[in-house]
C-alpha positions in Angstrom: 0.0 0.0 0.0 1.4 3.3 -1.1 2.1 5.9 1.7 2.8 9.6 1.6 5.5 11.0 -0.6 7.3 14.2 -1.0 6.4 16.6 -3.8 8.8 18.9 -5.6 8.1 21.6 -3.0 9.1 19.4 -0.1 5.5 19.0 1.2 3.9 15.7 2.1 1.5 14.5 -0.5 -1.2 11.9 -0.2 -0.8 9.8 -3.3 -4.5 9.0 -3.3 -5.5 12.6 -3.4 -4.1 16.1 -3.1 -1.5 17.6 -0.8 -2.0 17.8 2.9 -3.0 21.2 4.1 -0.2 23.5 5.2 -0.6 24.6 8.9 0.8 27.5 10.9 2.6 27.4 14.3 -0.8 27.2 16.0 -1.8 24.3 13.7 -4.4 26.4 11.9 -4.9 25.3 8.3 -4.9 27.5 5.3 -8.4 27.2 4.0 -9.6 30.7 2.8 -8.1 33.3 0.6 -9.5 36.8 0.4 -8.4 38.5 -2.8 -8.6 42.3 -3.1 -8.9 43.2 -6.8 -9.2 47.0 -6.4 -7.8 49.5 -3.9 -10.3 52.2 -5.0 -13.8 52.6 -3.6 -16.8 54.7 -4.5 -17.6 55.3 -0.8 -15.6 57.3 1.8 -16.6 55.5 5.0 -14.9 57.3 7.9 -13.9 54.1 9.6 -12.2 52.8 6.5 -11.4 55.4 3.8 -12.1 58.9 5.1 -12.5 61.7 2.6 -9.9 63.9 4.2 -7.1 61.4 3.5 -8.5 59.6 0.4 -9.3 62.7 -1.6 -9.6 63.2 -5.4 -5.8 63.7 -5.7 -4.9 60.6 -3.6 -2.3 58.4 -5.4 -4.1 55.1 -5.8 -2.5 52.2 -7.6 -2.0 52.3 -11.3 -3.6 49.5 -13.4 -0.1 48.1 -14.1 0.6 47.9 -10.4 -2.4 45.7 -9.7 -2.3 42.0 -10.2 -3.8 41.1 -13.6 -6.6 38.5 -13.8 -4.1 36.0 -15.1 -1.8 36.6 -12.2 -4.6 36.3 -9.7 -5.8 33.0 -11.3 -2.3 31.5 -11.2 -1.8 32.4 -7.5 -5.2 31.1 -6.7 -4.3 27.8 -8.3 -1.2 27.6 -6.2 -3.2 28.4 -3.0 -5.7 25.7 -3.9 -2.8 23.2 -4.0 -2.0 24.3 -0.4 -5.5 23.6 0.9 -7.5 26.7 0.1 -11.1 25.8 -0.6 -12.8 29.2 -0.5 -12.1 32.4 -2.4 -13.7 35.7 -1.5 -13.3 38.7 -3.9 -13.0 42.0 -2.0 -11.7 45.6 -2.4 -11.8 48.5 -2.0 -15.0 48.1 -4.0 -14.4 45.0 -6.3 -17.2 45.9 -8.7 -15.1 48.9 -9.8 -12.8 46.5 -11.5 -13.8 46.1 -15.2 -14.8 42.7 -16.5 -14.8 41.1 -13.1 -17.0 38.3 -14.3 -14.1 37.0 -16.4 -12.1 36.5 -13.3 -15.0 35.0 -11.4 -15.5 32.5 -14.2 -11.8 31.4 -14.2 -11.7 31.1 -10.4 -14.8 29.1 -10.2 -13.2 26.4 -12.3 -10.0 26.1 -10.3 -9.6 22.5 -9.1 -10.2 22.2 -5.3 -12.1 25.5 -5.0 -15.6 24.9 -3.6 -16.8 28.4 -3.2 -16.3 31.8 -4.8 -17.9 34.7 -3.0 -17.9 38.5 -3.2 -18.1 41.3 -0.7 -19.4 44.6 -2.0 -21.0 47.9 -0.8 -23.8 47.1 -3.2 -24.0 50.3 -5.2 -23.2 48.6 -8.5 -24.6 45.2 -7.6 -28.0 45.5 -9.3 -26.5 45.9 -12.7 -23.9 43.1 -12.3 -25.7 40.4 -10.1 -27.1 38.3 -12.9 -23.9 38.3 -15.0 -21.8 37.4 -11.9 -24.0 34.5 -11.1 -23.8 33.3 -14.7 -20.0 33.5 -14.5 -19.9 31.2 -11.5 -20.1 33.4 -8.4 -21.6 31.4 -5.5 -22.7 34.1 -3.0 -22.5 37.7 -2.2 -22.1 39.7 1.1 -23.3 43.3 1.1 -22.1 46.0 3.5 -25.1 48.1 4.7 -24.7 49.9 8.0 -28.1 51.5 8.2 -31.4 51.9 6.4 -31.8 55.5 7.6 -30.5 57.6 4.7 -29.0 60.2 7.0 -27.1 57.7 9.0 -26.2 55.8 5.9 -24.7 59.0 4.4 -22.8 59.7 7.5 -21.2 56.3 7.4 -20.5 56.2 3.7 -18.9 59.6 3.5 -22.0 61.1 1.8 -21.8 58.6 -1.1 -24.5 56.3 -2.4 -27.9 55.5 -0.9 -29.5 52.8 1.2 -32.3 52.5 -1.4 -29.8 51.6 -4.2 -28.0 49.1 -2.0 -31.4 47.5 -1.3 -32.0 47.3 -5.0 -28.7 45.5 -5.4 -29.6 43.0 -2.7 -32.9 42.3 -4.4 -31.2 41.6 -7.7 -28.7 39.4 -6.0 -31.6 37.3 -4.6 -33.3 37.2 -8.0 -30.0 36.0 -9.5 -29.6 33.2 -7.0 -26.6 34.6 -5.2 -27.9 33.2 -2.0 -27.9 33.2 0.9 -27.2 36.9 0.7 -25.5 38.2 3.8 -25.6 41.8 5.0 -22.7 43.1 7.1 -23.4 45.9 9.5 -20.5 47.6 11.4 -22.1 48.9 14.6 -20.6 52.0 16.1 -22.0 53.4 19.4 -23.8 56.7 19.0 -23.6 56.5 15.2 -25.9 53.7 14.0 -26.6 51.5 17.0 -30.1 53.0 17.3 -31.0 51.7 13.8 -30.1 48.0 14.5 -33.7 46.9 15.0 -34.8 48.5 11.8 -32.4 46.4 9.8 -33.4 43.2 11.7 -37.1 43.9 11.0 -36.4 44.7 7.3 -34.7 41.4 6.6 -36.5 39.0 8.9 -38.2 36.3 6.9 -36.5 37.2 3.6 -33.7 34.6 3.7 -31.1 37.4 4.0 -28.7 36.9 6.9 -27.8 40.0 8.7 -24.4 39.9 10.5 -23.6 42.6 13.1 -19.9 43.3 13.3 -18.2 44.8 16.4 -16.4 48.0 15.4 -12.7 47.1 15.2 -9.3 48.9 15.2 -8.4 47.9 11.7 -5.7 50.1 10.2 -4.5 53.3 11.9 -6.8 56.1 10.7 -10.2 55.4 12.1 -9.4 56.8 15.6 -10.8 53.7 17.2 -11.8 53.6 20.8 -13.0 50.6 22.7 -15.9 52.6 24.1 -17.2 53.0 20.5 -17.6 49.2 20.0 -21.0 47.8 20.9 -20.5 44.2 22.3 -22.4 41.6 20.4 -23.9 40.3 23.6 -25.7 43.7 24.0 -27.1 43.3 20.5 -28.2 39.7 21.1 -30.1 40.9 24.2 -31.6 43.9 22.4 -32.8 41.9 19.4 -33.8 38.9 21.5 -36.1 41.0 23.7 -38.0 41.9 20.5 -37.7 38.6 18.6 -36.7 35.6 20.8 -33.5 34.0 19.6 -31.7 30.6 20.1 -28.1 29.9 19.5 -27.2 27.7 16.5 -24.0 25.8 16.0 -21.4 27.2 13.5 -21.8 25.6 10.1 -18.1 24.9 9.6 -14.8 25.2 11.5 -13.4 28.7 11.3 -16.8 30.4 10.7 -16.3 33.9 12.2 -20.0 34.7 13.0 -21.9 33.3 16.0 -25.2 32.2 14.6 -28.7 32.7 16.1 -32.1 31.6 14.8 -35.4 33.3 15.4 -37.6 31.2 17.5 -40.5 31.8 15.2 -38.6 30.4 12.2 -38.1 33.7 10.4 -34.5 32.9 9.6 -31.2 33.7 11.3 -28.7 36.5 12.2 -25.1 36.5 13.0 -22.6 38.4 15.2 -18.9 38.9 14.5 -17.3 39.6 17.9 -13.6 40.1 17.1 -13.3 42.6 20.0 -15.2 40.9 22.9 -14.9 37.3 21.9 -11.8 36.8 19.7 -11.8 33.8 17.3 -8.1 33.9 16.3 -7.7 30.3 17.3 -9.8 29.1 14.4 -8.7 31.6 11.8 -7.9 30.0 8.5 -7.8 33.1 6.3 -5.0 34.6 4.2 -5.3 37.9 2.4 -3.9 39.0 -1.0 -3.8 42.7 -1.8 -4.5 44.0 -5.2 -0.8 44.7 -5.8 0.2 41.1 -4.7 1.1 41.4 -1.1 0.3 38.4 1.1 -1.1 39.1 4.6 -1.7 36.5 7.2 -4.0 38.7 9.5 -6.5 41.5 9.1 -4.4 43.5 11.6 -1.0 42.8 10.0 1.6 45.5 9.8 3.3 44.2 6.7 2.9 41.6 4.0 5.1 39.5 1.7 5.4 40.4 -1.9 4.2 37.8 -4.4 3.9 40.0 -7.4 7.6 40.6 -7.7 8.6 36.9 -7.8 5.6 36.2 -10.0 6.6 38.8 -12.6 10.3 37.7 -12.3 9.4 34.3 -13.6 9.0 32.2 -10.4 7.8 28.7 -10.9 4.7 27.3 -9.2 6.9 25.3 -7.0 8.8 28.4 -5.9 5.6 30.3 -5.3 4.3 27.4 -3.2 7.5 27.5 -1.2 7.2 31.2 -0.5 3.5 30.9 0.6 4.2 27.8 2.6 7.1 29.4 4.4 5.0 32.4 5.4 2.1 30.4 6.6 4.2 27.9 8.6 5.8 30.9 10.5 2.4 32.4 11.1 1.4 33.0 14.8 -0.9 36.0 14.5 -3.6 36.4 17.1 -4.0 40.1 17.3 -7.6 40.1 18.6 -6.7 37.9 21.5 -3.7 40.1 22.4 -5.3 43.5 21.5 -4.6 45.1 24.9 -0.9 44.3 24.7 -0.4 45.0 21.0 -2.4 48.1 20.4 -0.1 51.0 19.5 3.0 48.8 19.1 3.1 49.0 15.3 1.3 50.5 12.3 -1.3 48.3 10.7 -2.3 48.0 7.0 -5.5 49.9 6.2 -8.6 47.8 5.6 -9.4 49.2 2.1 -6.1 47.8 1.0 -6.7 44.2 1.9 -10.4 43.9 2.3 -12.4 43.3 5.5 
């Protein structure tokens, strides 16, 4: 009976199937890759890309500085050989990238990839949803911080409208990009008073609302712990209106704690990176639009993959670079937030996606 062998990258391979998943120093596997395809955005959310810094003269990446679709595809194939099973396309705003459906189609056919999803602010979703589904997109997550147009405007930097985002969500549902998830960043004194409106709007529709604790991503959002609303407070608030029951996570590494409505009207989720860190089960790597590999949302630096890729690196050499980074990974910022805050600059969220 044949046993494991070594492949040309020095990893153990199961001869009956694919390579064993690469693991980090805390034995966390590499399972998910978030790919930023665009550093630009059509919003100016104060907690991510405030207008005063990202103004009309800001020097964003040039097209030639971003990874091409061919380069993204090749790297995704390498990541799939290392155990990645889920790809999520992010930005900036990914729907600003022309011909994105072409990339989606190619990624959906990569051997080993089970799921290709997209995170968007929803402003351009209505016009693209059907084509993205036809190209092979599995699911979509839409950021929508409030249904109140005044609050929405305050949190989007005066760009877009909640009504248009709702149209995009409707078209995503019609196209079959389900279950649609709606991400809500909750900031005390800004939009926490509109939480129940969002819950009521989507109850019974099949849309899963996920409330995200406001996090200290990047260095420019002037984050304070007092501005974060603990998920437990929101569970209690919502549960008092519509009784809830806890539901098991659907897979290892799922970031949201799930709750179902007792009356059967669907479910909601809570992402509690601040009050209940889930670093121990984190399986995500992030690839910036200019080819930097990051092993944590709160990382201070990444590793360049674009340079070696454009210099002619083989797939084996790229696998060795990625494997080396992941095997050295020991990130757990959220668990150590109190000790690590202020010790180093962190990459901004728009650059590597949420």
